[in-house]
N, C-alpha and C positions, 0 to 999 in steps of 0.2 A: 504494500500500500504506500503510495507516495505521501510524504509528510506534508501536512497542511501547515502553513506558516502560523496559523492561529492555535495550533494544538501542540502540546508538549507531551513528552513521554515521562512515565513514572514507573518506579519499581516498588512493589509491596512485598515485604517479608511477612508471611502469614503463619501464625501458630494456631493449632487447634486448642480450644478450651476443653480439656479432657472431661470435664464434668458434663458437657453438652453432647459428647460424641457417644452414640450408641454402638456403632459398628463401622467397619471400613466401607461397606456398601453405601451407608448413609452419607459418608464424606464425599464419595465419588458422585453421588446423585445431586448433591447440593450445587455443584459447579454449574450445571445447566441453569438452575434458578438464578445464580449469581450473575452469569453472563446476560441473561434476559433483563434482570433488574438494573445492571450497569447501563444498558442501552437507554433506560429511562432518564439517566443523567447525562446522556451523550458521551459515555465513557465506553471505550472499546478495549476488551481484554485481547491483546495481541498474541501473547504466549503465556503459558503457565507450566511450571515444573514442580515435581515433587523433589524435595531437598533432603539430603542426609546431612544433618548438622543442626545448628541452633534454631533454624526455622523449619517448618514442615513444608511450606510451599514458597516459591518465588513467582510472582505475577508481574508481567510487563504489560502496561496499558498506556493508552493514549487518551487524552482528555482536553477539552477546550479551555479549562480553567482549574485553578486550585480548588475552587468551591465545588466543582463537579467531582473532583477526586475525593474531597472530604465527604460529600454526600454518599459516594460509593463505599468509602471506608466505614462510615456509620452503618450503612446497610449491611455490610459484611459482618459487623459485630453482632447484629441481630441474628445472624446465622451461626453464632457461636465461634467466630474467628477473631483472634487477636491480631490486629493489623498495624504494621509500621510502614509508613509511606515515605518515599524519597523521590525528589525530582532527579532525572538522569539526563545526561547529554551524551550522544554518541561520541566515541573517541575521535573520529575524524573531524567532527565539528569542534571538539575541544582543541585539537591540533591547529585548526584554522584560527581559533580565537587567540591561541598563544602566539602564532606567527604574526598576527596583527598588532601585538603589543610591543 
């Protein structure tokens, strides 16, 4: 997908709230709901990964604003997920920024 100049990319580190998790199948099925609900905020989940480490999932998304990302993060907490969100810049764009300095 070509990057829209009005949209930014974000990374979310997601942890499961073990008190709310019934089984592995329930975790997998909730992602469809989350993708649909993100679209309500104009947030697109571009990629998601299961992670072996301090987080359970890594989610890469694109959003028109920080407000939209915040709304998506709040929605995810309602699904029993603990979310940490970071703005990200592709390395090539970062290199271009450094060259301009």
